[in-house]
Each structure stands twice: as structure tokens, then as C-alpha cells.
C-alpha positions as CSV (number, residue, x, y, z in Angstrom):
1,X,-0.1,0.2,-0.2
2,X,1.3,3.7,-1.0
3,X,1.5,5.9,2.0
4,X,2.2,9.6,2.5
5,X,4.3,11.5,4.3
6,X,4.0,14.9,4.9
7,X,2.9,17.3,3.7
8,X,3.3,20.7,1.4
9,X,1.7,23.2,-1.1
10,X,2.0,24.9,-4.8
11,X,1.3,26.2,-7.9
12,X,-0.1,29.9,-7.9
13,X,-1.6,30.2,-11.5
14,X,-3.3,33.2,-11.9
15,X,-2.6,35.7,-14.2
16,X,-1.3,39.6,-14.4
17,X,-2.4,42.0,-16.7
18,X,-0.7,42.2,-19.9
19,X,0.9,44.7,-22.4
20,X,1.6,43.4,-25.3
21,X,3.2,44.5,-28.8
22,X,5.2,43.8,-32.1
23,X,7.7,45.8,-32.7
24,X,9.9,46.1,-35.8
25,X,11.7,42.8,-36.3
26,X,15.7,43.0,-36.9
27,X,15.1,41.3,-40.5
28,X,12.5,43.7,-42.5
29,X,11.5,40.5,-44.2
30,X,9.6,39.4,-41.1
31,X,6.1,40.8,-41.1
32,X,3.6,40.7,-38.0
33,X,-0.1,41.0,-38.6
34,X,-2.7,41.1,-35.6
35,X,-5.3,38.3,-36.8
36,X,-8.8,37.6,-34.1
37,X,-8.0,35.9,-31.5
38,X,-10.0,32.6,-31.0
39,X,-11.5,32.4,-27.2
40,X,-9.2,30.8,-25.3
41,X,-10.7,27.5,-23.4
42,X,-11.0,28.0,-19.6
43,X,-8.6,25.4,-19.5
44,X,-5.8,28.0,-18.9
45,X,-7.8,30.6,-16.5
46,X,-8.4,30.7,-12.6
47,X,-9.8,33.6,-11.3
48,X,-8.6,36.1,-9.2
49,X,-8.9,36.2,-5.5
50,X,-11.1,38.7,-3.8
51,X,-9.5,41.0,-1.7
52,X,-10.1,41.3,2.1
53,X,-12.9,42.8,3.8
54,X,-14.4,42.3,7.2
55,X,-17.2,40.3,5.7
56,X,-14.6,37.8,3.4
57,X,-14.3,34.1,4.2
58,X,-11.5,32.4,5.6
59,X,-10.4,31.3,2.4
60,X,-10.3,35.1,0.9
61,X,-8.4,35.9,4.1
62,X,-5.8,33.5,3.8
63,X,-5.4,33.7,0.2
64,X,-4.4,37.3,0.9
65,X,-2.3,36.5,3.7
66,X,0.2,34.2,1.8
67,X,-0.3,36.0,-1.5
68,X,1.3,39.2,0.6
69,X,3.3,36.6,2.3
70,X,2.5,38.3,5.6
71,X,3.7,36.7,8.6
72,X,2.3,37.6,12.0
73,X,-1.5,37.2,11.7
74,X,-4.0,38.6,14.3
75,X,-7.5,37.1,13.3
76,X,-9.4,38.0,16.7
77,X,-11.1,40.5,14.7
78,X,-12.3,38.8,11.8
79,X,-13.2,35.0,13.1
80,X,-14.1,33.5,16.5
81,X,-12.9,29.9,16.0
82,X,-12.2,26.9,18.0
83,X,-8.5,26.2,17.9
84,X,-8.1,22.8,15.9
85,X,-10.8,23.9,13.4
86,X,-9.1,26.7,12.4
87,X,-6.3,24.1,11.6
88,X,-8.2,21.9,9.9
89,X,-9.4,24.4,7.8
90,X,-6.2,26.1,7.3
91,X,-4.7,23.1,6.3
92,X,-7.5,21.5,4.2
93,X,-7.7,25.2,2.2
94,X,-3.9,25.5,1.6
95,X,-4.0,21.7,0.0
96,X,-6.9,22.9,-1.8
97,X,-5.3,25.8,-3.4
98,X,-1.8,24.1,-4.3
99,X,-0.9,27.6,-6.4
100,X,0.6,28.9,-3.1
101,X,3.6,26.3,-3.1
102,X,5.5,28.9,-1.0
103,X,3.5,28.4,2.3
104,X,5.2,26.5,4.6
105,X,4.2,23.2,6.4
106,X,4.1,24.8,9.7
107,X,2.3,27.1,11.7
108,X,4.2,28.4,14.6
109,X,3.4,30.5,17.6
110,X,-0.5,29.8,18.0
111,X,-2.3,31.8,20.5
112,X,-5.7,31.1,22.1
113,X,-8.4,32.3,24.3
114,X,-11.1,30.6,25.5
115,X,-10.4,27.3,23.0
116,X,-10.4,29.9,20.2
117,X,-7.3,31.0,18.3
118,X,-6.6,34.9,18.1
119,X,-3.3,35.1,16.3
120,X,-0.7,33.1,15.2
121,X,2.8,32.9,12.4
122,X,2.7,31.5,9.0
123,X,5.7,30.1,8.0
124,X,6.9,30.5,4.1
125,X,9.0,27.5,2.1
126,X,10.0,30.4,-0.5
127,X,10.6,34.1,0.2
128,X,12.7,35.4,-2.7
129,X,11.0,36.7,-5.8
130,X,13.5,35.3,-7.9
131,X,13.4,32.1,-6.8
132,X,9.5,31.6,-6.8
133,X,9.2,33.0,-10.3
134,X,11.4,30.3,-11.1
135,X,9.5,27.5,-9.7
136,X,6.6,29.0,-10.7
137,X,7.5,29.3,-14.7
138,X,9.1,25.3,-14.0
139,X,5.3,24.2,-13.0
140,X,3.7,26.3,-15.4
141,X,5.4,24.4,-18.2
142,X,4.8,21.1,-16.2
143,X,1.0,22.1,-16.5
144,X,0.6,23.3,-19.9
145,X,2.2,19.8,-21.3
146,X,-0.7,18.2,-19.8
147,X,-3.2,20.7,-20.8
148,X,-2.2,20.6,-24.3
149,X,-3.5,16.9,-24.1
150,X,-7.2,18.8,-23.2
151,X,-9.4,19.5,-26.2
152,X,-12.8,22.2,-26.1
153,X,-14.8,19.6,-26.8
154,X,-14.0,17.7,-24.0
155,X,-16.4,16.5,-21.5
156,X,-15.5,16.9,-17.6
157,X,-15.3,13.4,-17.1
158,X,-13.0,13.3,-20.4
159,X,-10.6,16.0,-18.7
160,X,-10.9,14.3,-15.4
161,X,-9.9,10.6,-16.9
162,X,-7.1,12.6,-19.0
163,X,-5.5,14.1,-16.2
164,X,-5.3,10.8,-14.1
165,X,-4.3,8.6,-17.2
166,X,-1.5,11.1,-17.9
167,X,-0.4,11.1,-14.0
168,X,-0.3,7.4,-14.2
169,X,2.0,7.1,-17.2
170,X,4.2,9.8,-16.5
171,X,4.9,10.0,-12.4
172,X,6.4,7.4,-10.5
173,X,5.8,7.2,-6.8
174,X,9.0,7.1,-5.0
175,X,10.6,9.5,-2.6
176,X,12.2,12.5,-3.7
177,X,13.1,16.2,-2.4
178,X,9.8,17.0,-3.6
179,X,7.8,14.2,-2.8
180,X,4.9,15.4,-0.3
181,X,5.0,18.8,-3.0
182,X,3.2,19.8,-6.1
183,X,6.6,19.7,-7.3
184,X,6.0,16.2,-8.2
185,X,4.8,17.5,-11.5
186,X,8.5,18.6,-12.2
187,X,10.2,15.7,-10.8
188,X,8.0,13.5,-12.1
189,X,7.9,11.1,-8.7
190,X,6.7,11.6,-5.4
191,X,3.7,10.8,-3.2
192,X,0.4,10.1,-2.0
193,X,0.6,14.1,-1.1
194,X,2.1,14.8,-4.3
195,X,-0.4,13.3,-6.5
196,X,-3.1,14.5,-4.7
197,X,-1.9,18.2,-4.6
198,X,-1.2,18.1,-8.1
199,X,-4.4,16.6,-9.0
200,X,-6.3,19.6,-7.3
201,X,-4.0,21.9,-8.8
202,X,-4.8,20.9,-12.5
203,X,-8.9,20.6,-11.6
204,X,-8.5,24.2,-10.5
205,X,-6.9,25.0,-13.7
206,X,-9.6,23.3,-15.5
207,X,-12.1,25.1,-13.5
208,X,-13.7,21.7,-12.1
209,X,-14.0,21.9,-8.3
210,X,-12.0,18.9,-6.2
211,X,-10.9,19.0,-3.0
212,X,-7.9,16.8,-1.0
213,X,-9.1,13.9,1.3
214,X,-6.3,13.2,4.0
215,X,-6.7,9.8,6.3
216,X,-4.1,9.8,9.4
217,X,-5.7,6.0,9.8
218,X,-4.6,5.1,6.5
219,X,-1.7,7.2,6.4
220,X,-2.7,8.2,2.9
221,X,-4.3,11.0,1.1
222,X,-5.9,11.2,-2.5
223,X,-9.2,13.7,-3.9
224,X,-12.8,14.2,-4.1
225,X,-13.9,15.5,-7.6
226,X,-17.5,17.2,-9.0
227,X,-19.1,16.3,-12.1
228,X,-22.2,17.0,-13.1
229,X,-23.2,18.3,-9.7
230,X,-21.9,14.7,-8.0
231,X,-19.2,14.3,-5.4
232,X,-16.8,10.9,-6.5
233,X,-13.6,10.0,-5.2
234,X,-10.8,9.4,-6.9
235,X,-7.0,8.1,-6.2
236,X,-4.7,8.4,-8.7
237,X,-1.8,7.3,-6.0
238,X,-3.3,3.6,-5.8
239,X,-4.1,3.4,-9.1
240,X,-0.1,3.9,-10.7
241,X,1.3,0.4,-10.4
242,X,4.9,0.4,-8.4
243,X,7.2,-1.5,-10.0
244,X,10.7,0.3,-10.0
245,X,11.8,-1.4,-13.1
246,X,9.3,-0.1,-15.0
247,X,9.5,3.5,-14.7
248,X,9.0,4.4,-18.3
249,X,6.0,1.9,-18.8
250,X,3.4,3.7,-21.5
251,X,0.6,1.1,-20.4
252,X,-1.1,-0.5,-17.6
253,X,-3.3,2.1,-15.8
254,X,-5.4,1.1,-13.4
255,X,-8.4,2.5,-13.0
256,X,-9.9,0.7,-10.0
257,X,-10.2,3.9,-7.9
258,X,-11.6,6.5,-10.2
259,X,-14.6,7.8,-9.8
260,X,-15.9,5.8,-6.9
261,X,-18.5,6.1,-4.4
262,X,-18.0,6.6,-0.4
263,X,-19.3,2.9,0.2
264,X,-17.7,1.5,-3.1
265,X,-13.7,3.1,-1.9
266,X,-14.7,1.7,1.8
267,X,-15.3,-1.9,-0.2
268,X,-12.6,-1.6,-2.6
269,X,-9.5,-4.5,-2.3
270,X,-7.6,-1.8,-0.5
271,X,-10.6,-0.4,1.2
272,X,-10.0,3.5,2.3
273,X,-11.2,4.5,5.5
274,X,-10.6,6.8,8.3
275,X,-11.4,9.6,6.0
276,X,-13.9,12.5,6.8
277,X,-15.1,14.1,4.2
278,X,-17.6,16.8,6.4
279,X,-20.8,17.9,4.6
280,X,-19.9,16.7,1.3
281,X,-21.9,13.2,-0.4
282,X,-20.1,11.0,-2.7
283,X,-23.3,8.7,-2.8
284,X,-23.1,8.4,-6.8
285,X,-22.8,4.9,-7.7
286,X,-23.0,5.9,-11.7
287,X,-19.3,4.9,-12.5
288,X,-18.7,2.3,-9.3
289,X,-19.4,-0.7,-12.1
290,X,-18.7,1.3,-15.2
291,X,-17.0,-0.6,-18.1
292,X,-14.0,0.9,-18.3
293,X,-12.5,0.2,-14.8
294,X,-10.7,-2.6,-15.5
295,X,-9.1,-1.1,-18.4
296,X,-5.8,-0.9,-18.6
297,X,-4.4,1.2,-20.9
298,X,-5.5,4.9,-21.6
299,X,-8.7,5.8,-21.8
300,X,-9.4,8.2,-25.4
301,X,-11.1,10.4,-26.8
302,X,-11.1,10.3,-30.7
303,X,-13.5,11.4,-33.2
304,X,-15.6,12.3,-30.5
305,X,-15.9,8.6,-29.3
306,X,-14.2,7.3,-26.3
307,X,-12.1,4.0,-26.4
308,X,-10.1,2.0,-24.1
309,X,-9.0,-1.4,-23.5
310,X,-11.0,-3.9,-21.7
311,X,-10.7,-7.9,-21.5
312,X,-7.3,-7.5,-23.5
313,X,-9.6,-6.0,-26.7
314,X,-9.7,-2.7,-27.4
315,X,-13.7,-1.7,-27.8
316,X,-15.5,2.1,-28.2
317,X,-18.1,3.4,-26.0
318,X,-20.9,1.2,-27.3
319,X,-18.9,-2.1,-26.5
320,X,-18.1,-2.5,-30.4
321,X,-14.8,-3.9,-30.1
322,X,-12.0,-2.6,-32.9
323,X,-9.2,-5.2,-32.0
324,X,-9.5,-8.1,-30.4
325,X,-6.9,-9.7,-28.1
326,X,-4.0,-7.3,-28.0
327,X,-1.8,-10.7,-26.5
328,X,-3.0,-12.6,-29.4
329,X,-5.7,-14.5,-26.7
330,X,-2.9,-17.2,-25.5
331,X,-2.1,-15.0,-22.4
332,X,1.3,-14.8,-23.4
333,X,3.6,-11.9,-23.4
334,X,6.5,-12.5,-26.0
335,X,9.4,-10.4,-25.6
336,X,12.0,-12.0,-28.4
337,X,10.6,-14.7,-30.5
338,X,11.0,-17.6,-28.6
339,X,10.3,-16.4,-25.1
340,X,7.6,-14.6,-23.3
341,X,5.8,-13.3,-19.9
342,X,2.6,-13.8,-18.5
343,X,1.7,-10.0,-18.3
344,X,-0.5,-7.8,-20.3
345,X,1.2,-4.6,-21.5
346,X,-1.6,-3.7,-24.5
347,X,-1.3,0.1,-24.6
348,X,-3.6,2.5,-26.3
349,X,-3.8,6.4,-27.7
350,X,-4.9,8.6,-30.4
351,X,-4.3,11.6,-32.5
352,X,-6.1,13.3,-34.1
353,X,-8.4,10.5,-35.7
354,X,-6.3,7.9,-35.2
355,X,-6.2,5.4,-32.3
356,X,-3.1,4.1,-32.1
357,X,-2.5,0.2,-30.1
358,X,0.4,-2.4,-29.5
359,X,0.4,-6.0,-29.1
360,X,3.6,-7.8,-28.0
361,X,5.0,-7.9,-31.3
362,X,3.7,-4.6,-33.3
363,X,2.3,-1.4,-33.2
364,X,-1.1,-0.8,-35.2
365,X,-3.1,2.3,-36.2
366,X,-6.8,2.3,-36.8
367,X,-8.3,5.4,-38.7
368,X,-11.6,5.6,-36.9
369,X,-13.6,7.5,-39.8
370,X,-12.2,4.6,-42.8
371,X,-12.1,1.7,-40.2
372,X,-8.9,0.8,-41.8
373,X,-6.1,-0.8,-39.4
374,X,-2.8,-1.0,-40.5
375,X,0.9,-2.3,-39.2
376,X,3.1,0.7,-38.7
377,X,5.7,-1.4,-36.9
378,X,6.8,-5.0,-36.6
379,X,9.2,-5.2,-33.0
380,X,8.8,-7.9,-30.1
381,X,8.9,-7.0,-26.5
382,X,6.6,-4.0,-26.5
383,X,5.0,-2.8,-23.3
384,X,2.9,0.4,-23.9
385,X,2.7,3.2,-26.3
386,X,1.4,6.9,-25.8
387,X,1.3,9.9,-28.5
388,X,2.6,13.3,-27.2
389,X,1.1,15.5,-30.0
390,X,2.2,14.1,-33.4
391,X,5.5,11.9,-31.8
392,X,4.3,8.4,-31.1
393,X,6.3,6.8,-28.0
394,X,6.8,3.4,-27.0
395,X,8.5,1.1,-24.1
396,X,10.1,-2.1,-24.2
397,X,10.4,-5.1,-21.8
398,X,14.6,-5.9,-22.3
399,X,15.0,-9.5,-20.5
400,X,18.5,-9.2,-19.8
401,X,17.4,-6.5,-16.9
402,X,13.3,-7.3,-16.5
403,X,13.7,-3.8,-17.1
404,X,10.2,-1.8,-19.1
405,X,12.5,1.2,-20.7
406,X,11.5,4.1,-22.7
407,X,12.7,2.3,-26.3
408,X,12.2,4.7,-29.5
409,X,9.5,7.2,-30.8
410,X,7.6,7.6,-34.3
411,X,6.8,10.7,-35.8
412,X,3.4,10.7,-37.4
413,X,2.3,12.8,-39.8
414,X,1.2,16.0,-39.0
415,X,-2.8,16.5,-39.6
416,X,-4.4,19.7,-39.7
417,X,-6.2,21.4,-37.2
418,X,-5.6,24.5,-33.9
419,X,-3.9,22.7,-31.9
420,X,-1.4,24.6,-29.4
421,X,2.0,23.5,-30.0
422,X,4.2,24.5,-26.8
423,X,4.5,27.2,-24.0
424,X,6.6,29.5,-22.0
425,X,6.2,31.8,-19.3
426,X,7.8,35.3,-19.6
427,X,9.1,36.9,-16.6
428,X,9.0,40.7,-15.1
429,X,9.1,42.6,-18.6
430,X,11.7,40.7,-20.9
431,X,11.5,41.2,-24.5
432,X,10.8,37.5,-25.8
433,X,12.3,36.9,-29.2
434,X,10.9,34.6,-31.1
435,X,13.0,33.2,-34.3
436,X,12.0,32.3,-37.5
437,X,14.4,30.3,-40.0
438,X,12.3,29.7,-42.9
439,X,8.8,30.9,-44.3
440,X,6.5,28.8,-43.0
441,X,3.6,31.2,-41.5
442,X,3.7,30.7,-37.9
443,X,1.2,31.8,-34.8
444,X,2.2,33.0,-31.9
445,X,-0.3,33.4,-29.3
446,X,-0.3,35.5,-26.1
447,X,-2.7,35.4,-23.2
448,X,-3.7,36.3,-19.9
449,X,-6.8,35.9,-18.0
450,X,-7.6,39.8,-19.7
451,X,-7.4,39.0,-23.2
452,X,-5.5,37.3,-25.9
453,X,-3.7,38.2,-28.5
454,X,-2.7,37.0,-31.3
455,X,-0.4,37.1,-34.3
456,X,0.4,35.2,-37.7
457,X,4.2,36.0,-38.8
458,X,5.3,35.6,-42.3
459,X,8.6,35.5,-43.6
460,X,12.0,35.0,-41.7
461,X,13.4,37.4,-39.2
462,X,12.8,37.9,-35.5
463,X,9.6,38.2,-33.6
464,X,9.8,40.0,-30.1
465,X,6.9,40.6,-27.5
466,X,7.5,43.0,-24.6
467,X,5.6,41.6,-21.7
468,X,4.9,41.1,-18.2
469,X,5.1,38.6,-15.0
470,X,2.0,36.1,-15.8
471,X,1.9,36.6,-19.6
472,X,1.6,32.8,-21.3
473,X,2.8,32.3,-25.1
474,X,2.0,30.0,-27.5
475,X,3.3,29.4,-30.9
476,X,2.8,26.9,-33.0
477,X,3.3,25.8,-37.0
478,X,0.1,23.6,-37.5
479,X,1.0,20.8,-35.1
480,X,4.7,20.8,-35.2
481,X,5.9,22.5,-32.1
482,X,8.5,25.4,-32.4
483,X,10.0,24.6,-29.3
484,X,13.6,24.9,-30.6
485,X,13.4,28.5,-32.3
486,X,12.6,30.5,-29.2
487,X,14.9,32.2,-26.7
488,X,14.1,33.6,-23.4
489,X,16.8,36.0,-21.9
């Protein structure tokens, strides 16, 4: 059983006002023309904080304190809260807002009168603005990596499962310097607390309600998430298989602890006990017996339909079999022409209107429009695949070591579409030059919570944007990320 050890915090993803402009390029042949900006999905936006007032909620009050990095706090004038109740609410609010990663894991010198707290001191993990800005940029980049797999046409259910599956595939349970914090997103390893904080952060950014659920009895933590007005338990940690030799396995995602009712998670194979969700109720059984629950691969949306692996076969949301028996039906997973193991490592992913899945000796594509299957690679020992935009990555079992590791990748033919290719987070009033080396039209997308600006670049040269802290930039050449053609001072 996976256990959580401590407690931490996270990422402040608000966005400041922006002053953005294109100015004369170093090479006069480069022309930047302003074009109409599309509506950016709320995926990338989180509401600004309310200012403190005497009628503010405890959450608003604490957010203002953390934002201003206030140390000494006197709350008697605003709140008359029993000390233990205050502590419980303080940590719950912090865990539900992991954007405040600079806040420390201790409250010092609390004083009370009549059992009610009236002042205390907040500790801070980080206070240097440059350090906070650097860590924030790293976390924003890690967030953007995941958000690139979220599309506007996804339902909240599909967004939640995309985040769940991405975290399971890319994060590893284990100890690290940041194992209890949201920095699991940059280190790619951590314990249950890190998983739960990262999930909360991503739900905050997506605008989906979620909350942190601790259990002292289990020494563990997970989340509740709200879909269509109903709360469900989701434990990404328990759905992430633990095997030190399988760090880069693009397959074997469990869904045993995703979107369960309280009754179901209390009666699961590893019962979850000792949790108190207060006034929240998770009694919907809608997903308790969902057909995808036994799926061991990605649940993917492709051409407006869900697909997943069930009973070792690829099926769609209507139960139609797309590819039967990825293991050949004999329960053997070949690792060489003459040897095999008795585990199942079929993977499923998608790009554009095409599904990709692997057997033990090949990778196939399946066009969801023509219904045509094509073998695109023959190779023994394949153990999962993942499409990172138009790069199809796959892992492989190595017989000599027993490890499953990243093996190689296939560059897929680009599909047309307005997909954001890459992103950076600009610093305080810096100039961000973006270099163009050919005549291919390029789109630069500057976004913050107030408005968007979109520029179409044609020709060659340097495009520069003057920016302020909080601005986020995306640029794309259709689906090809131009990450190698930018530089940030």
C-alpha cells in the first residue's frame, strides 16, 4: 500500500494584466499582422482572488495573507474559531489551493483564548521573489504539458480521466526531495500527497471542483472531484502501479480507484477508511461498475468517441470491439521470438482521428473514419505507447534486466488543426524573441486572464514581445511545436 508522509503546497497560477505588442523585427522581411484571437478555453484560466474585507471568507482571507507573504496574523477581529477547527480548515484550504507552493508546512506560536485562536505566525518555504518566479515557471510549463492533451470538446469526465491517465503514465511513486509537494509535476516522482496536490491544481486550472481527502488512519491522501453536481473519490496514487523496473512503461494504467462512491471506495480491494469529507456527499454510484473500470490502458477520446482496453481488447464506448485480443488470446506476452512473460502490456493512445495500440510484437494504427487498421511497426517486447502530439513514443521489455524502459518513437504525419504546440511563461518585463528560420507561417498566441492577442508571422527574422509577469505565450506551426526556435533571456 502506498503511503503519504508529510505535507506541502503548490503552484500559484493566476495571470497578471498584460501589455503586449509586436515591434519592428531585426530582419525587415518578417511581417507580424494582428489577427482575430479565438476564445481560449477556460482550461488556462483561474479566477483572481477577492480582496480582504471584514466580511471575507476564511479562504479569501488566507489567500490574501499567503499572497502578501504575511507572517504575523491576528484574526480575532474577523473570526472567532475554535483552535482545532481553524487548523483543520487552514490545512484543507492550503491543500485545495496548491498554487501557494511557497507557504510552509508549519504554523508557529498559535495563541488562543477560551479555546479559540486569535493570532499565529505563518511560515514560508520560499520568500525570494526570483526563486518563486523560477519555480512558478517550471510548474506552469509542467501544467502546460498536460493541458495540451485537453481539448475544448471534452466533457469534464473526459478531462478528469485524461489528467488521471497522464499522471499515472508519467509520474512514478517514490521518494524524492519534493515527494510531498506539487513539485511532483516537475520531478515526476513523489508520494500520495504530491499526487493529490497535483490533481487538485490541475482541476483548479480546468475549472473543475475538487478537494483534498486525508486519512490519518491510512497515512494516505487522495481527492474528491465533482462531476455534473456529484462528488466522486479518485485516488491516482493507488491507480499507479508500483514497480521500480517499470519507470518508463507507457501502459498498465489502473482505474480501480477512479470516480468511486464513498461506499465503493470503503469496500474496494484496498479499503479506504478513516476519512472525513464533512458535509460533502459522495453517494452517486454512476461509475462504480463502469465498463472501463477494468481497463489497463489509456481511456482516450478520438473522433468524438471514447475508446479503452477491456478484456485485453480495444473497444469503443458502445462496446464494439475494434481489435480483439492484443495478446493473441493465449495469455502470453512475447518479449523475443522464442520467450514470453504472462503479463499484459497492451497500450492505447490517439492522435487526430487515429487510434494507436500495441500488441506484444507490433504497433497498429486504426483510422476511426475509414475503419482501416494498419501495422506501422513490427518489434517484439513492446510494452505500451503514448502519443505526445505527433510523436508516438513506445516502451520495451528488456529480457536481460527485466526492465521496461522508453525505447524509441515514431514521428506521425501531421494532421491539420488549431492545436497549440508549445508554451513558455514570460518573466517580469522581459523581451521574448522568437526566431523564424524559414517562410512557413507561424502563429504566436499571447494570453492572460484579461484578453488574448494573436499574431500571424510570415517571412524570416525575429519576432519580439514585451511582456509582464503572468503572461503565457503559445506558438505553433499547425501541429509542429517550435520549441527549438525560441529563446527567453
